[in-house]
TORKE-995562 format. One record per residue: residue in one letter; x, y, z of N, C-alpha, C, O in turn. Coordinates in steps of 0.02 Angstrom, whole numbers, always signed. Each point is the difference from the previous one (the first is absolute). Last residue first. Example, Ala and Ser with C-alpha at 12.3 -4.5 7.8 and 13.67 -1.06 7.14 Angstrom:
% TORKE-995562
   code     n_c1     n_c2     n_c3    ca_c1    ca_c2    ca_c3     c_c1     c_c2     c_c3     o_c1     o_c2     o_c3
      s     +642     -112     +354      +42      +59       +3      -39      +55      +37      +25      +55       +8
      a      -10     -341      -12      -45      +59       +0      +45      +60       +0      +52       -1      +33
END
This chain:
% TORKE-995562
   code     n_c1     n_c2     n_c3    ca_c1    ca_c2    ca_c3     c_c1     c_c2     c_c3     o_c1     o_c2     o_c3
      q    -2048    +3468    -5989      +95       -5      -49      +19       -6      +64      +60       -7      +14
      l     -320      -81      -39      +29      +38      +26      +95      +22      -13      +35      -50       -6
      r     -256     -137      -99      +58      +18      +21      +38      +67      +33      +50       +5      -35
      v     -210      -93     -190      -13      +55      +90      +35      -14      +40       +3      +57      +24
      k     +100     -207     -200      -17      +57      -23      -57      +57      +44      +24      +56       +3
      p      +52     -282      +47      +37      +17      +31      -18     +110      -45       +9      +55      +27
      n     -186     -253      +51      +15      +34      -72      +60      +58      +16      -18      +56      +17
      a      -93     -235     +168      -33      -24      -71      +67      +41      -61      +35      -35      -37
      w      -23     +121     +255      +51      -53      +16      -19      -34     -106      +39       -4      -47
      a     -168     +220     +105      +71       +7      -33      +36      -91       +1      +31      -20      -49
      n     -255      +24     +110       -1      +11      -96     +112      +61      +17      +38      +16      -45
      l     -135      -90     +266       +8      -77      -27       +9       -4     -141      +16      -35      -48
      l      -49     +255     +234      +67      -40      +40      +21      -69      -50      +55      -18      -22
      d     -260     +133      -11      +53      +50      -25      +58      -64      +44      +18      -53      -25
      i     -206       +3      +93      -15      -40      -81      +71      +80      -21       +6       +3      -61
      v      -19      +41     +291       -1     -104      -24       +8      -19      -56      +40      -43      -16
      l     -124     +256      +71      +54      +15       -4      +50      -79       +9      +57      -10      -19
      n     -296      +71      -23      +63      +32      -26      +51      -36       -4      +23      -31      -48
      v     -151      -38     +224      -17      -46      -50      +33      +31      -25      +57      -18      +13
      v      -91     +124     +132      +95      -39      +27       -6      -22      -86      +44       +8      -43
      i     -227     +181      +96     +103      +15      -20      +49      -62      -32      +47       +0      -39
      v     -290      -54      +94       -3      -16      -60      +98      +64      -15      +42       -3      -45
      v     -135       -8     +267      +20      -81      -46       +2      +14      -46      +54      -24      -16
      i      -81     +208     +122      +56      -18      +13       +7      -63      -21      +55      -23      -14
      i     -253      +96      +10      +40      +38      -79      +79      -20      +22      +43       -6      -44
      m     -220      -43     +154      -13      -37      -51      +83      +24      -59      +35      -15      -49
      a      -88      +78     +304      +17      -42      -30      +10      -21      -67      +52      -30      -13
      v     -167     +204      +62      +98      -11      +21      +34      -72      -19      +44      -20      -38
      v     -291      +53      +23      +23      +43      -36      +86      -19      -16      +35      -24      -45
      i     -179      -44     +233      +10      -39      -68      +15      +41      -66       -2      -32      -52
      g      -24     +159     +271      +76      -42      -13       +4      -62      -33      +53      -33       -3
      m     -259     +198      -37      +74      +22      +15      +72      -34       -7      +48       +4      -39
      l     -260      -94     +105       -3       -8      -82      +91      +32      -34      +47      -23      -33
      v     -136      +42     +258      +22      -66       +4       -5       +6      -94      +37      -42      -27
      p     -105     +228     +107      +85      -18      +40       -3     -100       -9      +41      -40      +24
      v     -256     +131      -54      +50      +17      -60      +75      +16      +16      +41      +19      -42
      d     -273     -145      +50      +30       +3      +74      +60      +30      -35      +35      -41      -30
      g     -276       +4      -75      +24      +55       +2      +86       +5      +52      +17      +56      +20
      v     -192     -233      -79      -19      +28      +46      +35      +79       +9      -17      +40      +44
      v      +61     -179     -238      -73       +3      +52      -18       +9      +24      -61       +3       -8
      a     +291       -8      -76      -22      +42      -22      -71       +7      +25      -18      +57      +16
      s     +152     -228     +108       +5      +71      -17      -11      +42      -20       +9      +50      +34
      r      -69     -261      -68      -38       +1      +16      +15      +59      +53      -44      +19      +37
      v     +158      -76     -228      -64      -10      +15      -34       +1      +30      -57       -2      -24
      t     +283      +11      +35      -16      +43      -34      -94      -11      +12      -33      +29      +43
      l     +108     -221      +54       +0      +63      +36      +29      +60      -21      +24      +34      +46
      e      -17     -231     -189      -75      +29      +72       +0      +31      +24      -50      +35       -1
      g     +243      -93      -89      -30      +48      -95      -91      +19      +44      -41      +46       -6
      l     +230     -136     +134      +26      +68       -3      -91      +50      -50      -28      +54       -6
      g       +4     -273     +143      +69      +13      -22      -13      +58      -16      -46      +29      +30
      p      -98     -235      +48      +30      +63      +62      +57      +33      -37      +54       -8      +28
      i     -233     -168     -166      +34       +5      +20      +40      +73      +19      +11      +45      -42
      a     -198     -152      -59      -24       +0      +65      +63       +3      +41       +0      -16      +59
      f      -57      -10     -300      +25      -68      +56      +16      +46      +62      +48      -21      +33
      v     -138     +181     -182      -43      -65      -67      +49      -60      +61      -33      -52       -6
      r     +120     +221      +50      -63      +46      +31      -29      -75      -35      -23      -36      +44
      e     +223      +28      -92      +20      +17      +78      -96       +8       +6      -22      -12      +57
      i      +86      +57     -286      -15      -81      +14       +8      -12      +76      -20      -57       +8
      i      +21     +278     -116      -63      -18      +43       -2     -108      -16      -45      -42       -1
      a     +212     +214      +36      -34      +15      +30      -51      -28      -12      -41       -6      +45
      a     +229      -44     -166      -23      -36      +75      -41      +15      +31      -22      -42      +39
      g     +135     +156     -242      -75      -56       +3      -38      -61      +52      -48      -39       +2
      g     +240     +236      -28      -63      +11       +5      -57      -58       +4      -56       -8      +26
      l     +304      -68      -10      -33      +52      +41      -69       +5      -19      -39      -44      +18
      l     +116      -48     -201      -53      -41      +62      +16      +50      +79      -49      +10      +36
      a     +168     +111     -189     -101      -13      -25      -24      -56      +44      -49       +5      +37
      i     +268      +49      -10      -10      +63       +5     -101      -41       +0      -48      -10      +38
      f     +205     -128     -124      +15      -17      +81      -72      +36       +8      -53      -30       +9
      q      +96      +27     -209      -43      -36      -16       -4       -4      +85      -51      -22      +27
      v     +229     +164      -96      -69       +6      -42      -58      -38      +52      -33      +32      +41
      s     +240     -108      -68       +5      +43      +60      -53      +56      -11       +3      +41      +46
      l      +15     -237     -220       +0      -12      +76       +2      +43      +28      -48      -10      +37
      v      +88      +82     -215      -65      -23      -11      -19      -42      +78      -47      +12      +37
      t     +280      +89      -65      -32      +24       -6      -57       -7      +15      -19      +29      +51
      l     +136     -219      -80      +14      +22      +49      -48      +72       +2      -52      -10      +32
      a      +58      -82     -230      -15      -38      +48      -12      +25      +63      -57      +10      +20
      a     +212     +121     -180      -57      -16      -37      -55      -56      +58      -43      +42      +12
      p     +276      -86      +29      -12      +55      +32     -102      +31      -27      -47       -7      +39
      l     +162     -176     -128      -19      -16      +78      -20      +79      +35      -42      +14      +43
      a     +142     -114     -265      -90       -4       -4      -13      +20      +43      -60      +12       +3
      n     +278      -29      -29      +16      +46      -44     -104       +5       +5      -32      +48      -22
      r      +84     -247     +106      +45      +50      +51       +2      +71      -38      +19      +42      +40
      l      -84     -230     -124      -58       +4      +34      +61      +80      +29       -3      +62       -1
      a      +89     -148     -190      -54      +25      +18      -18      +18      +46       -8      +61       +1
      h     +180     -176      +34       -8      +60      -67      -45      +29      +18       -6      +37      +50
      r      +45     -224      +53      +53      +24       -5      +22      +24      -22      +60       -1      -11
      y     -262     -103      -15      -27      -20      +84      +87      +40      +19      +12       +0      +61
      l      -61      -51     -291      -69      +46      +21      +17      +21      +79      -27      +47      +28
      i     +201     -163     -201      -23      +65       +3      -58      +52      +34       -9      +60       +0
      s      +70     -290      +61      +50      +18      +29       -2      +60      -51      +36      +41      +28
      r     -175     -168     -102      -18       +8     +100      +52      +30      -12      -19      +38      -44
      m      +36      -82     -164      -49      +33       +4      -31      +14      +67      -45      +41       +9
      r     +308      -87     -102      -51      -28      +38      -53      +30      -26      +18      +40      -43
      v     +196       +5      -74       -4      +21      +63     -105      -25      -11      -43      +18      -40
      g     +190       -4     -149       -1      -52      +23      -21       +1      +67       -2      -59      +19
      r      +42     +253     -137      +42      -35       -7       +0      -58      +38      +48      -11      +37
      a     -224     +158     -112      +60      -30      -59      +47      -36      +18      +26      -41      -39
      k     -163     +129     +177      -31      -67      -32      +38       -4      -45      +15      -55      -23
      l      +42     +231     +124      +16      -76      +58      -22      -42      -22      +18      -57      +17
      t      -85     +256     -127      +96       -8      +14      +15      -59      +12      +42      -35      -29
      r     -223     +133      +21      -33      -63      -52      +82      -18       -4      +31      -44      -30
      v      -91     +179     +224      -42      -75       -8       +4      -24      -48      -27      -55       -6
      y     +122     +260      +13      +38      -24      +72      -32      -95       -3      +30      -53      +12
      d     -138     +272     -145      +24      -19      -30      +41      -65       +9       +7      -39      -46
      q     -246      +46     +141      +67      +39       -7      +44      -55      -49       -3      -59      -17
      n     -242      -35     +108      +51      +59      -64      +27      +45      -26      -12      +30      -52
      l      -71     -135     +252      +57      -51      -23      -11      +39      -83      +44       +5      -42
      a      -97     +122     +216      +40      -51      -17      +34      -19      -12      +62       +2       +6
      d     -277      +67      -24      +15      +81      -24      +98      -52      +27      +36       +4      -50
      v     -207     -140     +129       +3      +23      -88      +59      +38      -24      +41      -17      -43
      v     -109       +5     +257      +67      -40      -15       +1      -29      -57      +45      -37      -23
      a     -179     +223     +112      +48       +5      +31      +69      -64      -48      +58       +8      -20
      g     -317      -18       -5      +17      +69      -27      +83      -28       +9      +24      -40      -40
      r     -132      -83     +200       +9      -51      -91      +42      +69      -22      +62       +2       +5
      v     -112      +46     +212      +68      -20      -28       -1      -41      -79      +44      -17      -40
      q     -251     +154     +102      +72      +44       -4      +67      -68       +0      +43       +2      -44
      q     -249      -82      +34       -3      +14      -32      +81      +70      -21      +37      +14      -48
      s     -101     -112     +254      +36      -88      -32      -15      +72      -77      +57      +23       -5
      a     -129     +101     +160      +84      -30      +20      +25      -45      -47      +58       -7      -19
      s     -304      +64      +47      +27      +49      -24      +83       -6      -14      +25      +25      -50
      a     -177     -207     +137       +2      -17      -46      +26     +109      -65       +1      +10      -60
      i       +0      -83     +305      +52      -53      -44       -5      +26      -86      +44       +8      -42
      g     -181     +120     +191      +78      +36       +3      +48      -55      -23      +57      +12      -18
      s     -279      -72      +50       +3      +54      -42      +69      +30       -2      +17      +32      -50
      l      -58     -189     +217      -37      -34      -89      +27      +45      -40      +44      -17      -41
      v       +3       +9     +272      +39       +7      -37       -2      -29     -100      +31      -18      -49
      l     -180      +42     +284      +16      +68       +3      +89       -4      -90      +29      +47      -27
      a     -196     -231     +145      -26      +87      -60      +21      +47      -15      -20      +45      -37
      m     +155     -261     +144      -30      +22      -57      -40      +36      -35       +3      +12      -61
      v      +82      +32     +271      +32      +23      -41      -18      -41      -50       +6      +35      -51
      p     -182      -73     +228      +56      +75      -19      +49      +14      -74      -17      +35      -48
      l      -24     -264     +121      -64      +44      -46       +7      +67       -6      +10      +30      -53
      t     +173     -174     +199      -16      +28      -44      -66      +17      -64      +13      +25      -54
      v      +69      +34     +296      -28      +36      -34      +27      -40      -87      +16      +38      -46
      a      -83     -168     +267      -26      +66      -19      +27      +41      -56      -47      +17      -36
      a     +168     -207      +48     -106       -6       -2      -16      +45      +34      -60      -13       -4
      f     +284      +22      +57       -8       -3      -67      -73      -15      -40      -18      +28      -51
      w      +52      -14     +282      +42      +61      -40      -13      +26      -70      -15      +52      -30
      g       -1     -245     +194      -50      +36       +0       +8      +80      -57      -33      +44      -26
      s     +207     -216      +27      -58      -15      -38      -53      +39      +31      -43       +9      -43
      p     +239      +75     +168      -11      +16      -94      -37      -45      -42       -6      +20      -58
      s      -25     +104     +322      +12      -81      -24      -11       -7      -76      -53       +0      -31
      s     +116     +212     +195      -45      -45      +60       +0     -124      -53       +9      -58      +19
      s     +111     +277     -171      +35      -34      +78      -24      -51      +61      +29      -45      +30
      f     -174     +142     -258      +63      -40       +3      +49      -50      +59      +11      -60      +13
      s     -271     +204       +2      +82       -8      -16      +32      -53       +0       +2      -45      +42
      v     -270      +49     -103      +17      -31      +52     +113      +23       +4      +39      -45      -17
      y     -322     +156      -74      +45      -50      -15      +36       +0      +69      -16      +29      +52
      g     -229      -42     -177      +61      +10      +51      +62      -22      -45      +14      -38      -46
      t     -220      -53      -63       -7     +101      +25      +56      -26      +39      +12      -59      -10
      a      -78     -146     -138      -45      +91      -19      +43      +41      +24      +26      +40      -38
      p     +122     -293      +68      -45      +48      +28      -43      +45      -30      +39      +47       +4
      l      +26     -269     -129      +20      +58      +51      -57      +39      +29      -60       +6       -8
      w      +36     -208     -111      +51      -39      +18      +58      +75      +40      +54       -4      +30
      r     -334      -51      -89      +34       +6      +75      +85       -3      -31      +24      -37      +43
      l     -170      +28     -201      +38      -44      +10      +10       +0      +27      +44      -43       +8
      n     -216     +180      -51      -31      -72       +3      +69      -20       -4      -13      -52      -29
      l      +28     +283     +112      -31      -50      +19      -39      -61      -13      -37      -27      +40
      a     +264     +117      -73       -8      +17      +36      -58      -12      +44       +5      -17      +59
      f      +68       -5     -300      +41      -29      +43      -39      -16      +72      -19      -56      +15
      l     -111     +173     -178       -9      -77      -18      +65      -17      +41      -12      -56      +24
      v      -67     +274      +39      -79      -60      -33      +80      -55      +18      +23      -20      +54
      v      +91     +181      -70      -32       +1      +98      -48      -59      -20       +0      -54      +31
      l      +80     +162     -232      +71      -83       +4      -12      +13      +97      +47      -10      +38
      m     -185     +155     -138      -15      -46      -50      +51      -80       +8       -2      -59      -18
      l      +13     +301     +120      -84      -33       +7       +3      -61      -18      -33      -40      +33
      g     +236     +135      -95       +6       +1      +52      -57      -38      +57      +10      -39      +47
      l      -18     +118     -275      +42      -53      -23      -16      -25      +91      -38      -47      +13
      w      -31     +247      -88      -63      -56      -12      +40      -55       +6      -33      -51       -7
      f     +183     +241      +80      -85      -25      +61      -39      -31      -34      -47      -20      +34
      n     +223     +104     -192       +7      -48      +43      -38      -43      +58       -8      -60      +12
      p      -58     +128     -258       +4      +13      +54      +36      -43      +53      -10      -60      +12
      i      +48      +14     -296      -37      -13      +61      +20      +50      +71      +60       +6      +15
      a      +45       -4     -229      -76      +30       -8       +8       +4      +68      +17      +49      +34
      f     +149     -137      -81      +41      +69      +21      -95       +1       -8      -17      +38      +45
      g      +76     -231      -99       -9      -15      +91      -17      +95       -7      -37      +22      +44
      v      +15      -95     -285      -66       +8      +90      +21      -14      +49      -40      -15      +44
      v     +214      +28     -227      -35      +95      +13      -67      -34      +58      -19      +28      +51
      s     +187     -162      -21      +33      +71      -13      -61      +28       -6      -25      +37      +42
      i       +3     -236     -138       +2      -20      +73       +7      +62      +30      -53       +7      +31
      i     +108       +1     -277      -78       -9       +6      -21       +4     +109      -38      +39      +27
      q     +247      -67      -81       +6      +70      -35     -114      +38       -7      -35      +50       +8
      i     +159     -293       +6      +17      +47      +54      -16      +62       +6      +11      +25      +56
      v      -67     -142     -246      -57      -68      +57      +50      +62      +73      -36      +24      +44
      k     +155      +30     -251      -66       -8      +15      -42       -3      +11      -47      +27      -30
      d     +259     -109      +50      +36      +86      +22      -99       +6       -5      -29       +4      +54
      s      +84     -226     -126      -24      +24      +61       +9      +77      +27      -22      +19      +54
      w      +20     -102     -263      -70      -11      +20      +28      +27     +105      -27      +33      +44
      g     +189      +65     -186      -40      -56      -56      -81      +17      +34      -39      +48       -3
      g     +306      -20     +134      -58      +40      -67      -34      -36      +18       +1      -34      +51
      r     +192       -8      +97       -8      -33      -47      -42      +12      -41       -2      -45      -43
      v     +109     +199     +176      +35      -61      -10      -40      -53      -52      +25      -17      -53
      a     -147     +184     +161      +51      +26      -44      +50      -27      -11      +37      +40      -29
      a     -192     -105     +175      -56      +41      -80      +54      +16      -28       -9       +7      -61
      t     +102      -88     +241      -40      -73      -24       -1      +78      -68      +39      +18      -44
      i      +27      +96     +207      +33      -57      -14      -31      -38      -79      +14       +7      -60
      g      -98     +113     +201      -32      +58      -48      +50      -58      -37      -16      -22      -55
      l      -79     -105     +253      -19      +29      -87      +15      +11      -35      -19      -25      -53
      v     +142       -7     +250       +5      -30      -34      -86       +6      -69       +0      -14      -60
      a      +66     +193     +220      +49      -21      -44      -24      -77      -35       -8       +5      -61
      s     -155      +39     +183       -7      +91      -54      +88      -21      -28       +8       +0      -61
      v      -54     -168     +274      -42      +28      -49       +3      +37      -95       -5      -25      -56
      v     +144      +94     +241       +3      -87      -22      -48      -20      -57       +8       +7      -61
      a      -27     +175     +184      +66      +32      -32      +19      -53      -26      +43       +4      -44
      m     -242       -1     +191       +6      +30      -94      +37       +2      -39       -8      +11      -60
      l      +34      -81     +288      -64      -42      -32      +12      +33      -73      +22      -25      -52
      a      +56     +160     +217      +27      -78       -8       -8      -56      -55      +37      -37      -31
      i     -181     +250      +94      +58       +6      -19      +56      -50      -43      +21       -3      -57
      a     -201      -45     +220      -14      +19      -39      +55      -20      -84      +10      -45      -40
      a      +41      +47     +272      -14      -29      -27       +2      -21      -61      +39      -37      -31
      s      -48     +239     +116      +81      -26       -4      -13      -62      -12      +39      -17      -44
      v     -215     +123     +121      +34      +28      -75      +44      -34       -1       -8      -31      -53
      i      -77      -50     +256      -25       +7      -42      +16      +32      -79       -9      -37      -49
      s     +105      +76     +221      +20      -48      +25      -58      -39      -99      +19      -20      -55
      l      -27     +242     +129      +65      -27      -10      +19      -35      -17      +49       +3      -38
      t     -242      +64     +145      -37      +20      -91      +62      -18      -15       -4      -21      -58
      v      +24      -13     +320      -17      -60      -61      -26      -22      -73      -14      -52      -29
      p     +147     +253     +148      +32      -69      +10      -36      -48      -32      +21      -36      -46
      l     -127     +226      +87      +53       -2      -51      +22      -37      -11       -4      -19      -58
      r     -117      +63     +256      -42      -20      -48      +36      -14      -77      -26      -38      -41
      r      +87     +123     +276      -38      -75      +15      -25      -51     -101      -12      -56      -22
      g     +114     +289      +95      +67      -68       +8      -32      -66      -19      +21      -52      -23
      l     -175     +247      -14      +63      -18      -51      +58      -72      +18      +27      -46      -31
      i     -137     +133     +243      -77      -23      -63      +44      -42      -59      +13      -60       -2
      e     +131     +201     +155      -23      -73      +18      -47      -30      -33       +5      -60      -11
      s      +49     +283      -50      +59      -56       +7      -22      -66      +25      +10      -52      -32
      v     -167     +234      +68       +5      -22      -79      +48      -48       -9      -17      -54      -25
      t      -86      +41     +267      +28      +74      -32       -4      -58      -60      -13      -60       -2
      g     -170       +5     +166      +95       +8      -44       -3      +40      -26      -43      +39      -21
      t     -211     -109      +71      +33       +0      +24     +102      -15      -10      +22      -56      -13
      t     -250     +150     -158      +25      -73      +52      +59      +48      +54      +23      +57       -6
      t     -132     +100     -160      -48      -36      +22      +27      -69      +35      -46      -26      +32
      w     +225     +196     -118      -90      +16      +53      -62      -13      +18      -39      +30      +36
      a     +349      -81      -29      -66       -3      -42      -60      +21      +25      -21       -5      +58
      n     +266     +104      -27      -26      -28      +25     -100       +3      -31      -43      +43       -9
      g     +307      +32      -58      -24      +24      +29      -55      -68      +26      +32      -53       -1
      l     +176      +19     -121      -64      +29      -33      -31      +23      +37      -35      +22      -45
      d     +287      -21      +83      -65       -1      +28      -57      +21      -44      -17      +58      -14
      g     +275      -57       -7      -33      -68      -17      -82      -17      +42      -27      -53      +12
      r     +178     +267      -84      +17      -25      +66       +1      -85      +21      +37      -32      +37
      v     -120     +201     -181      +43      -46      -53      +61      -28      +65      +57      -24       -3
      a     -299      +84       +1       +5      -49      -11      +75      -30      -33      +15      -52      -30
      h      -89     +264     +150      +16      -79      +35       +0      -45      -10      +11      -46      +40
      g      -31     +251     -147      +88       +8      +58      -31      -99      +22      +32      -51       +9
      v     -189     +100     -173      +55       -3      -21      +37      -26      +49      +22      -57       +5
      w     -222     +145      +29      +28      -71      +31      +59      -44      -44      +19      -58       +7
      d      -75     +307      +48       -6      -41      +26      +42      -91       -4      +45      -34      +26
      g     -120     +207     -172      +89       -9      +16       -2      -41      +56      +42      -45       +4
      y     -226      +35      -94      +25      -23      -40      +87       +6      +11      +49      -33      -17
      q     -234     +130     +122       -4      -63      +18      +17      -19      -52      -47      -28      -28
      v      +62     +257      -20       +7      +13      +95      +19     -103      +15      +51      -17      +30
      v     -157      +79     -209      +79      +11       -7      +32      +18      +26      +58      +17      -13
      l     -311      -45       +4      +52      -53      -20      +85      +10      +19      +40      -42      +21
      p     -201     +168     +141      +12      -22      -62      +32      -24      -22      +56       -6      +24
      r     -229      -86     +178      +78      +59       +1      +34      +39      -72      +31      -51      -14
      d     -213     -125     +114      -21      +68       -8      +36      +28      -50      -15      +30      -52
      i      +66     -238     +123      -24       -4      -74      -36      +85      -21      -14      +25      -55
      g     +114     -159     +260      +29      +55      -13      -25      +15      -65      +36      +42      -27
      l      -93     -184     +186      +42      -43      -71       +7      +49      -17       +9      -11      -59
      k     -160     +109     +247      +85      -92      +41      +24       +8      -65      +45      +42       +6
      a     -203      +98      -61      +55       +8      +29      +49      -29      +18      +61       +1       -4
      t     -254     -114     -102      +14      +85      -46      +71      +10      +10      +45      -11      -40
      l     -185     -112     +210      +37      -19      -33      +40      +33      -21      +50      +20      +31
      a     -205      +95      +63      +62       -2      +39      +43      -75      -61      +58      +11      -17
      a     -246      +87      -76      +29      +25       -7      +83       -8      +54      +57      +19      -14
      i     -256     -166      +14      +29      +19     -101      +63      +48      +49      +46      -30      +28
      d     -149      +14     +142       -5      -78      -17      +53      +30      -57      +58      +19       +4
      a     -198     +143      +29      +46      +13      +39      +36      -60      -12      +39      +16      -45
      d     -247      -39      -50      +56      +55      -46      +36      +15      +32      +36      +35      -36
      s     -120     -244      +79      -27      +52       -2      +38      +38      -51      +36      -15      -48
      a     -105     -261      +14      +86      +41      +53      -53      +92       +2      -54       +3      -28
      t      -33     -238      -73      -42      +49      +28      +68      +50      +84       +6      +13      +60
      e      +38     -139     -316      -77      +65      -14      -19      +13      +70      -37      +49       +6
      g     +296     -143       -1      -80      -20      -11      -39      +50      -23      +15      +59      +11
      l     +239      -50      +24       -5      -48      +75      -97      +21       -4      -31      +20      +50
      i     +192      -10     -234      +41      -56      +59      -80       +3      +72      -22      -41      +41
      n      -14     +184     -228      +28      -73      -24       -3      -69      +30      -23      -57       -7
      a      +62     +295      +66      -86       +8       -1      -16      -68      -22      -52      -25      +22
      a     +265      +96      -38       +3      +35      +57      -81      -66      +31       -8      -40      +46
      v     +101      +87     -271      +15      -47      +32      -32      +21      +49      -56      +14      -22
      r       +8     +113     -132      -45      -35      +25      +21      -70      +50      -38      -40      +27
      e     +181     +214     -138      -50      +51      +28      -41      -45       +6      -49      +35      +11
      t     +260      -62     -140      -56      -40      +68      +22      +19      +36      +52       -2      +33
      g      +28      +33     -258      -46      -24      +12      -34      -39      +49      -37      -49       -1
      s     +250     +143      -37      -24      +62      -55      -98      -41      +28      -44      +41      +12
      f     +233     -159      +31      -12      +33      +63      -49      +54      -39      -35      +31      +40
      v     +123     -214     -174      -53      -11       +7      -17      +26      +81      -37      -31      +37
      l     +176     +151     -209      -55      -30      -35      -64      -41      +65      -60      +13       +4
      f     +315      +77      +37      -99      +44      -20      -44      -23      -25      -55      +26       +6
      f     +257     -142      +24      -46       -1      +81      -71      +47      -26      -61       -2       +8
      t     +185     -101     -168      -58      -60      +12      -25      +37      +81      -46      -16      +37
      i     +229     +132     -172      -51       +5      -11      -87      -30      +15      -57      +20      -12
      t     +285      -72     +127      -24      +99       +2      -79      +27      -41      -45      +37      +19
      s     +156     -241      -36      -13      -11      +67      -11      +41       +6      -47       +3      +39
      m     +132      -29     -220      -47      -67       +0      -60      +56      +65      -59      +19       -4
END
């Protein structure tokens, strides 16, 4: 992925120096900056130089701001991960409650939850974010409209700062995840072993929590892993709406100004996050389902 992205983004760097210097820059200044950035060399040579440094942890320097790419990512990535982690935790709890309720109770409860899920999935998160700002920040003044406070500096300030972004992020995800949880629980409850347990007089609560949910867990975990990755992408717009200095906002700004080294660093960071998330989900699935464990 980093190789494909490199050749895509570095193949369009002809006007980067001119964009950085502005319209009043002379041809000589543009040529000098182009040579300084090293983008006048063949793409293969540039890629070999980038890879040689990247494997040692050196992602280069930013073109449009001071500091190395690694330093910039070190400041931005924890912000995005804190928001996305809070969002996925909330999504897991709410989706589990809604999905299990719909699967077990059925009837009108199931229909209402499905209708809410469809409506929630259809609402754009950026529009929802703006509506939340108008209601809770401007009208009620309960929460801040923009900005971010780190958890280490103030847990209460962090909670207040991420509440609205998290709510805007999770609505569509809850709609999708709750339906997946519902389907997995319904499938588990229709298995032969559940009917056998019922025939033996085992209480439904015990069947649900000790047997059915554990069999439904792998499907639910897979959905949450996909939602986690989707939330990373959705954070780009939400962070712009709430002026949060995270990775999403950095991606949009770097793409606009043409800061290619920062974009490449973001790609590498996202790849690592996706690999780690998928690995954790695989390990949790192996813990929940003995059938997929390595012998």
